[in-house]
C-alpha positions as CSV (number, residue, x, y, z in Angstrom):
1,X,-6.3,-6.5,6.2
2,X,-8.3,-5.3,9.4
3,X,-10.6,-8.2,9.5
4,X,-7.6,-10.4,8.9
5,X,-5.5,-8.8,11.4
6,X,-8.7,-8.9,14.3
7,X,-8.0,-12.9,13.8
8,X,-4.8,-12.3,15.5
9,X,-6.1,-11.0,18.6
10,X,-4.6,-7.6,18.6
11,X,-5.2,-5.1,21.7
12,X,-6.9,-3.1,19.6
13,X,-7.3,-1.6,15.7
14,X,-7.7,1.8,14.6
15,X,-9.1,2.4,11.0
16,X,-8.3,5.4,9.2
17,X,-10.0,6.6,5.7
18,X,-10.5,9.8,3.9
19,X,-14.2,8.3,4.3
20,X,-14.9,8.5,7.9
21,X,-17.9,6.6,7.9
22,X,-16.5,4.2,5.4
23,X,-13.9,3.3,8.3
24,X,-16.0,3.4,11.2
25,X,-18.2,0.8,9.8
26,X,-15.0,-1.3,9.2
27,X,-14.6,-0.7,13.1
28,X,-17.8,-1.6,13.9
29,X,-17.0,-5.4,11.4
30,X,-13.9,-5.3,13.7
31,X,-15.4,-5.4,17.1
32,X,-18.3,-7.6,15.9
33,X,-15.1,-10.2,16.2
34,X,-14.6,-9.7,19.5
35,X,-11.4,-7.1,19.3
36,X,-11.6,-3.5,19.9
37,X,-11.6,-0.8,17.4
38,X,-12.1,2.8,16.2
39,X,-12.8,4.5,12.7
40,X,-11.1,7.9,12.1
41,X,-11.7,10.5,9.3
42,X,-8.3,11.2,8.2
43,X,-6.6,12.7,5.0
44,X,-3.1,11.3,4.8
45,X,-1.8,14.1,2.8
46,X,-2.2,16.7,5.5
47,X,1.0,15.8,7.6
48,X,-1.2,17.3,10.8
49,X,-4.1,15.0,10.7
50,X,-1.5,12.1,10.2
51,X,-0.1,13.3,13.4
52,X,-3.5,13.2,15.3
53,X,-4.2,10.0,13.9
54,X,-1.4,8.6,15.7
55,X,-1.9,10.6,18.6
56,X,-5.4,9.3,18.8
57,X,-4.2,5.4,18.5
58,X,-1.3,6.0,20.9
59,X,-4.2,7.7,23.6
60,X,-6.9,4.6,22.8
61,X,-4.7,1.8,22.8
62,X,-0.7,2.4,23.8
63,X,2.1,2.9,20.9
64,X,1.4,1.4,17.8
65,X,3.1,-2.3,16.7
66,X,1.9,-2.4,13.0
67,X,1.2,0.7,10.9
68,X,0.0,-0.1,7.4
69,X,0.1,3.0,5.2
70,X,-2.6,1.8,2.9
71,X,-4.1,5.1,0.8
72,X,-3.6,4.8,-2.9
73,X,-5.3,6.5,-5.7
74,X,-5.0,5.8,-9.6
75,X,-5.4,8.4,-12.7
76,X,-5.6,6.0,-15.8
77,X,-4.2,8.8,-17.5
78,X,-0.6,9.3,-19.6
79,X,2.1,11.8,-19.1
80,X,-0.1,14.4,-20.0
81,X,-2.4,14.4,-16.9
82,X,-3.4,17.5,-15.3
83,X,-0.4,19.5,-12.6
84,X,-3.9,18.9,-10.3
85,X,-3.6,14.5,-10.9
86,X,0.1,14.3,-10.9
87,X,0.2,16.3,-7.5
88,X,-2.6,14.5,-6.0
89,X,-0.7,11.1,-7.1
90,X,2.5,12.5,-5.5
91,X,0.5,13.3,-2.2
92,X,-1.4,10.2,-1.6
93,X,1.1,7.5,-3.4
94,X,4.1,9.0,-1.9
95,X,4.1,11.9,0.8
96,X,1.0,10.1,2.6
97,X,3.6,7.3,3.5
98,X,6.5,10.0,4.3
99,X,3.7,11.8,7.0
100,X,3.3,8.3,8.2
101,X,6.8,7.5,8.9
102,X,7.6,10.9,10.7
103,X,4.8,10.1,12.5
104,X,5.7,7.1,13.8
105,X,9.3,6.0,13.3
106,X,10.4,8.4,16.6
107,X,8.5,6.2,19.0
108,X,9.4,3.2,16.8
109,X,13.9,3.8,17.5
110,X,13.1,4.8,21.1
111,X,11.4,1.4,21.4
112,X,13.8,-0.1,19.2
113,X,10.4,-1.9,17.8
114,X,7.7,-1.6,15.5
115,X,7.1,-2.4,11.9
116,X,5.5,-0.2,9.1
117,X,3.9,-1.5,6.1
118,X,3.6,0.4,3.1
119,X,1.2,-0.6,0.5
120,X,2.8,-0.1,-2.7
121,X,1.9,-1.8,-6.0
122,X,3.6,-4.4,-8.3
123,X,3.4,-1.8,-10.6
124,X,6.0,-0.1,-8.2
125,X,8.8,-3.1,-9.6
126,X,7.4,-3.6,-13.5
127,X,5.6,-0.6,-14.5
128,X,2.2,0.0,-15.9
129,X,1.2,1.2,-19.5
130,X,-1.7,3.5,-19.6
131,X,-1.4,5.2,-16.3
132,X,1.5,7.7,-16.1
133,X,1.0,9.3,-12.6
134,X,0.3,5.8,-10.7
135,X,3.4,4.0,-12.4
136,X,6.0,6.7,-11.4
137,X,4.6,7.3,-7.7
138,X,4.7,3.6,-7.3
139,X,8.0,2.8,-7.9
140,X,8.7,5.9,-5.4
141,X,7.2,4.3,-3.3
142,X,9.2,1.1,-3.1
143,X,12.0,3.5,-3.3
144,X,11.0,5.1,0.1
145,X,9.9,1.7,1.7
146,X,13.7,0.6,0.7
147,X,14.9,3.2,2.2
148,X,13.3,3.1,5.1
149,X,14.2,-0.5,5.6
150,X,18.1,-0.2,5.2
151,X,18.0,3.1,7.4
152,X,15.9,2.1,10.3
153,X,16.4,-1.8,10.5
154,X,19.5,-1.1,12.8
155,X,17.1,0.4,14.9
156,X,14.9,-2.5,15.7
157,X,12.4,-1.3,13.2
158,X,11.0,-3.5,10.2
159,X,9.5,-2.5,7.0
160,X,7.7,-3.9,4.2
161,X,6.5,-3.4,1.0
162,X,3.5,-4.8,0.0
163,X,3.1,-5.5,-3.9
164,X,0.2,-7.2,-5.0
165,X,-0.8,-7.2,-8.9
166,X,-4.5,-7.0,-9.6
167,X,-6.7,-7.1,-6.7
168,X,-10.7,-7.0,-7.0
169,X,-11.4,-3.8,-5.4
170,X,-13.1,-0.4,-7.0
171,X,-9.9,1.0,-7.7
172,X,-9.4,-1.7,-10.5
173,X,-12.4,-3.1,-11.7
174,X,-14.2,-0.5,-13.2
175,X,-11.3,0.4,-15.4
176,X,-11.2,-3.5,-16.2
177,X,-15.1,-3.0,-17.3
178,X,-14.7,-0.5,-19.7
179,X,-11.2,-2.1,-21.3
180,X,-8.9,0.6,-19.9
181,X,-5.0,0.3,-21.2
182,X,-3.7,0.0,-17.3
183,X,-6.5,-2.0,-16.1
184,X,-6.6,-4.7,-19.2
185,X,-2.6,-4.7,-18.7
186,X,-2.7,-5.6,-15.2
187,X,-5.8,-8.0,-15.5
188,X,-4.1,-9.9,-18.1
189,X,-0.7,-10.1,-16.6
190,X,-1.7,-12.3,-13.4
191,X,-4.9,-13.9,-11.8
192,X,-7.4,-11.0,-10.3
193,X,-7.0,-11.8,-6.6
194,X,-9.8,-11.3,-3.7
195,X,-8.7,-8.6,-0.8
196,X,-9.0,-11.4,1.5
197,X,-6.2,-13.7,-0.3
198,X,-4.0,-10.3,-0.4
199,X,-4.5,-10.1,3.3
200,X,-3.5,-13.6,4.2
201,X,-0.1,-13.1,1.9
202,X,0.3,-9.6,4.2
203,X,0.1,-11.8,7.3
204,X,2.4,-14.3,5.9
205,X,5.2,-11.8,4.7
206,X,5.2,-10.0,8.0
207,X,5.1,-12.8,9.8
208,X,8.3,-14.2,7.8
209,X,9.7,-10.2,8.0
210,X,10.0,-10.0,4.0
211,X,10.7,-6.9,2.7
212,X,8.8,-7.7,-0.7
213,X,5.5,-8.8,0.3
214,X,4.0,-10.3,-3.1
215,X,0.5,-11.9,-3.0
216,X,1.0,-12.8,-6.8
217,X,3.9,-15.2,-6.8
218,X,4.3,-14.4,-10.9
219,X,5.4,-10.7,-9.7
220,X,8.5,-11.9,-8.5
221,X,9.7,-14.1,-11.8
222,X,8.3,-10.9,-14.0
223,X,10.5,-8.6,-12.1
224,X,13.6,-10.9,-12.5
225,X,13.1,-11.0,-16.1
226,X,12.6,-6.9,-16.3
227,X,16.1,-6.6,-14.2
228,X,17.6,-9.0,-16.5
229,X,16.8,-7.8,-19.7
230,X,15.3,-3.9,-19.4
231,X,14.9,-3.3,-23.3
232,X,13.1,-6.8,-23.9
233,X,10.9,-5.9,-21.0
234,X,9.7,-2.5,-22.4
235,X,9.1,-4.1,-25.9
236,X,6.9,-6.6,-24.4
237,X,5.0,-3.7,-22.8
238,X,4.7,-1.8,-26.2
239,X,2.7,-4.8,-27.5
240,X,0.5,-4.5,-24.3
241,X,-0.3,-1.3,-25.7
242,X,-0.8,-2.3,-29.2
């Protein structure tokens, strides 16, 4: 996404990750494309660090125009996942979005402009057999994005929920390789996209101010089927597990 955004000629990009050197590496890649960029180590589960991140971005480039809340974590575990796994899933997949929204919305509302992109997942619309914490928290992420959209749209703030299905990243591919039920369900539902394809779909969706950005068009159809007949949908997921 950062590389694709660089092609739009922004005045600057700020890359944040729990892995500081990785964020700095991507920032260097962006600078090679002629766009100013900095990398910042940030633990998005900590509100103080999120506030510091927003402060650093503002100090470097001015008020942010687009803020992407993109962190996520999977467990591959069921309802009996431990308290630590449930808490970490909630902290990363839900509360990180809350912390970032809290940090940027006051300035967005004051300026009556700004855009918040929450990376949820198609799982937040369709569910996912095999990973209970991920499925539950991604549903919550979509719900949060929806709430923000209808609450702050009247103040000039744009909100989108990015909901890809399978993407060729380290979040998914190790599970596919070992045949984990959750990863197998993802790989069997729609083609696995390259990150660059998702980034391109993201730019299109933002330009069109779409709330749901669906890089996999199949997700829209599947979501409609689920809404039309939840019992039939649950039965289909049970067959996937079998």
